[in-house]
C-alpha positions in Angstrom: 102.6 30.5 2.3 103.3 26.8 2.9 104.8 27.7 6.3 101.7 29.7 7.2 99.5 26.8 6.3 101.5 24.4 8.4 101.4 26.8 11.3 97.7 27.1 11.1 97.3 23.3 11.0 99.6 23.0 14.1 97.6 25.6 15.9 94.3 23.9 15.0 95.6 20.5 16.1 96.9 21.8 19.4 93.8 23.8 20.1 91.7 20.6 19.5 94.1 18.6 21.8 93.6 21.2 24.5 89.8 20.8 24.2 90.1 17.0 24.4 92.6 17.0 27.3 92.7 20.4 29.1 94.9 19.0 31.8 97.9 18.2 29.6 100.5 20.9 30.1 102.4 19.9 26.9 99.7 21.1 24.6 99.8 24.6 26.2 103.5 24.6 26.3 103.9 23.7 22.6 101.2 26.2 21.4 102.9 28.9 23.5 106.2 28.2 21.9 104.6 28.5 18.4 103.2 31.9 19.4 106.5 33.0 20.9 108.9 31.8 18.3 106.7 33.0 15.4 105.9 36.2 17.3 102.3 35.8 16.4 100.4 36.8 19.5 102.5 37.7 22.5 99.6 38.0 24.9 98.2 34.6 23.9 101.7 33.1 24.2 101.9 34.4 27.8 98.4 33.1 28.7 99.2 29.6 27.3 102.6 29.4 29.0 101.1 30.5 32.4 98.5 27.7 32.0 101.2 25.2 31.3 103.1 26.3 34.4 99.9 26.1 36.4 99.2 22.6 35.3 102.7 21.3 35.9 105.8 23.3 36.8 107.9 21.5 34.3 111.1 23.1 33.1 109.7 23.2 29.6 106.7 25.2 30.9 109.0 27.8 32.6 111.1 27.9 29.4 107.9 28.7 27.4 107.0 31.3 30.0 110.4 32.9 29.7 110.1 33.1 25.9 106.6 34.6 26.2 107.9 37.2 28.6 110.8 37.9 26.3 108.5 38.7 23.3 106.4 40.9 25.6 109.6 42.8 26.4 109.5 41.8 30.0 113.2 40.9 30.3 113.5 40.5 34.1 110.5 38.2 34.2 111.8 36.3 31.3 115.1 35.7 33.1 113.3 34.7 36.3 111.3 32.1 34.4 114.3 30.7 32.7 116.2 30.5 36.0 113.3 28.7 37.5 113.5 26.1 34.7 117.2 25.7 35.6 116.4 25.3 39.3 114.2 22.4 38.3 116.6 21.0 35.7 120.1 22.6 35.8 120.8 21.0 32.4 117.9 22.5 30.5 119.9 23.6 27.5 117.3 25.8 25.9 117.0 27.9 29.1 120.8 28.1 29.3 120.8 29.3 25.6 118.1 31.9 26.1 119.8 33.3 29.2 123.1 33.5 27.4 121.4 35.3 24.5 119.7 37.8 26.9 123.0 38.6 28.6 124.9 38.9 25.3 122.4 40.6 23.0 119.9 42.4 25.2 121.9 43.4 28.3 125.3 43.6 26.5 127.0 41.6 29.2 129.1 39.1 27.3 131.0 37.9 30.4 127.8 36.9 32.0 126.6 35.3 28.8 129.8 33.2 28.6 128.9 31.4 31.9 125.7 30.1 30.3 127.4 29.3 27.0 130.1 27.3 28.7 127.7 25.3 30.8 125.6 24.6 27.7 128.6 23.4 25.7 129.7 21.2 28.6 126.3 19.5 28.5 126.0 19.4 24.7 129.1 20.3 22.7 127.2 19.9 19.4 124.3 22.3 20.3 123.0 23.1 16.9 122.2 26.8 17.5 125.8 27.6 18.3 127.2 26.3 15.1 
């Protein structure tokens, strides 16, 4: 219940920030991540991530878009968005991690997943999600 309250407060805060500064891609990106990671509202996550990409094609925006496609079961579009994040920043570790997970868990292609895991570990050997 405490987590739900914190989540509601974060949503309200970010929604207000978007109203105050509708050109700041970060607010859309973060709110999209909340929706995606908490699996609250997949369509809203997608809408917010698209707006973030539209405002600034930052790797974080494409990462958020990839996650939102993922929770909407659009795997190919998710992979395209995550790869776009990596085109902009080849060291975007969260995109590397999500692509590795997609290859390993969703597509059952561990050899392809290993490529992304190795690159991620070369960048950050202490990546907390792999421990």
